[in-house]
C-alpha positions in Angstrom: -38.7 3.4 -24.0 -40.8 6.0 -22.3 -39.9 9.5 -23.5 -42.2 11.3 -21.2 -40.7 14.5 -19.7 -39.5 14.3 -16.1 -41.5 16.5 -13.9 -39.8 18.4 -11.0 -41.4 17.5 -7.6 -42.1 20.7 -5.7 -43.6 20.6 -2.3 -45.6 23.6 -1.1 -46.6 23.8 2.6 -49.8 25.3 3.8 -50.6 25.4 7.5 -53.5 27.9 7.9 -56.3 29.6 6.0 -54.2 32.8 6.0 -51.2 31.4 4.2 -53.4 29.4 1.8 -55.1 32.5 0.6 -51.8 34.0 -0.3 -50.4 30.8 -1.9 -53.6 30.0 -3.9 -52.5 31.7 -7.2 -49.0 30.1 -7.0 -50.6 26.7 -6.3 -52.9 27.0 -9.3 -49.9 28.0 -11.5 -47.8 25.1 -10.3 -50.6 22.7 -10.7 -51.0 23.8 -14.3 -47.3 23.6 -15.2 -46.4 20.5 -17.1 -42.8 20.6 -15.9 -43.8 20.6 -12.2 -45.2 17.8 -10.0 -47.1 19.8 -7.3 -46.9 18.1 -3.9 -49.2 20.0 -1.6 -48.5 19.3 2.0 -51.5 20.3 4.3 -51.0 20.5 8.0 -51.6 22.8 11.0 -55.0 24.3 11.7 -56.3 23.2 8.3 -56.9 19.8 9.8 -58.7 20.9 13.0 -62.5 21.1 13.3 -62.0 23.8 15.9 -60.6 26.1 13.2 -63.1 25.2 10.6 -61.4 22.2 9.0 -60.2 24.6 6.2 -58.7 21.7 4.2 -62.2 21.6 2.7 -61.4 25.0 1.0 -58.4 23.4 -0.7 -60.4 20.4 -1.7 -63.1 22.7 -3.2 -60.4 24.4 -5.3 -59.5 20.9 -6.8 -55.9 21.3 -5.9 -54.1 17.9 -5.6 -53.2 17.3 -1.9 -50.2 15.0 -1.7 -50.2 14.6 2.1 -52.2 15.6 5.2 -50.0 15.6 8.2 -51.8 16.3 11.5 -49.4 17.9 14.0 -51.7 19.3 16.8 -53.0 17.1 19.6 -54.5 20.0 21.5 -56.1 23.4 20.6 -54.2 25.5 23.1 -50.9 27.2 22.4 -49.1 27.0 25.7 -45.3 26.8 25.5 -45.4 23.1 26.4 -48.0 22.3 23.7 -46.0 24.3 21.1 -42.8 22.4 21.9 -44.6 19.1 21.5 -46.2 20.2 18.3 -42.9 21.3 16.9 -41.3 18.0 17.8 -44.2 16.1 16.2 -44.0 18.3 13.1 -40.3 17.7 12.6 -40.7 13.9 13.1 -43.6 13.5 10.7 -42.3 15.8 8.0 -38.8 14.2 8.4 -40.4 10.9 7.5 -42.4 12.4 4.6 -39.3 14.1 3.2 -37.2 10.9 3.4 -39.8 8.9 1.4 -41.0 11.6 -1.1 -37.8 13.7 -1.7 -39.1 16.9 -3.3 -36.6 18.9 -5.3 -37.8 22.1 -3.5 -39.9 23.1 -0.5 -41.9 26.4 -0.8 -43.0 27.9 2.5 -44.6 31.2 3.5 -44.3 33.2 6.6 -43.1 32.8 10.1 -45.2 30.4 12.2 -43.6 27.8 14.4 -45.0 25.0 12.3 -43.3 26.3 9.3 -40.0 26.6 11.2 -40.3 22.9 12.3 -41.0 21.8 8.7 -38.0 23.7 7.4 -35.8 22.2 10.1 -36.9 18.7 8.8 -36.2 19.8 5.2 -32.7 21.1 6.1 -31.9 17.8 7.8 -33.1 16.0 4.6 -31.0 18.3 2.4 -34.1 19.7 0.6 -33.7 23.3 -0.6 -36.2 25.8 0.7 -37.9 28.8 -1.0 -39.2 31.3 1.6 -41.9 33.8 0.9 -42.2 36.9 3.1 -38.8 36.9 4.7 -37.2 40.0 6.0 -40.3 41.4 7.6 -40.5 42.3 11.3 -42.9 41.6 14.1 -41.3 43.3 17.1 -42.0 41.6 20.4 -43.6 38.5 18.8 -42.1 35.0 18.7 -42.8 35.0 15.0 -39.8 37.3 14.6 -37.4 34.5 15.7 -39.0 31.9 13.6 -39.1 34.1 10.4 -35.4 34.9 10.6 -34.5 31.3 11.3 -36.5 30.2 8.3 -34.7 32.8 6.2 -31.3 31.5 7.3 -32.4 27.9 6.4 -33.7 29.0 3.0 -31.9 29.0 -0.4 -34.3 31.2 -2.3 -36.1 34.3 -0.9 -39.2 36.1 -2.1 -39.8 39.3 -0.1 -42.8 41.6 -0.3 -40.9 44.9 -0.5 -37.4 46.3 -1.3 -36.7 47.1 2.4 -37.4 43.4 3.3 -35.1 42.3 0.5 -32.3 44.5 1.9 -32.9 43.1 5.4 -32.5 39.5 4.1 -29.3 40.5 2.3 -28.0 42.2 5.5 -28.6 38.8 7.2 -25.9 37.4 4.9 -28.0 35.9 2.1 -26.7 36.1 -1.5 -28.3 39.0 -3.3 -28.8 37.0 -6.5 -31.1 34.6 -4.6 -33.3 37.3 -3.0 -36.2 38.6 -5.0 
């Protein structure tokens, strides 16, 4: 009988160099935790040569990449291209979540790619932990996506007390907002 401890599969999403820089300390901590099976999902601009193929930075940090999911077919961000990218993201991550079943998905921010991944996770009944909810970007589309991601999430990690209060005002349980 194998008495090895069961490790909890936790998927962390990174879509850009910007979110990776913020997530790096968390990723290192999770990778070193014997109770966690880190499943790093790399997508978005990380996989585009036009944006520096920043997946190489993750590889250089020796973090275990579980999956690379390309979602962009074009570099421009027209409304039509964004819509197609969101549909592709939901479909590809939906397939990934059905076969890999993480116990938790950790996401950061407010980009449309993150929104699409979260929608796929919700459909697969995977709980989401959202970092940087409750912030505002007036006049930007990010505002819609951030608040939608907040409403889809189970755990919330905000950057300031005012943002925590805003997430609670949105109807989220105070005991799950940190």
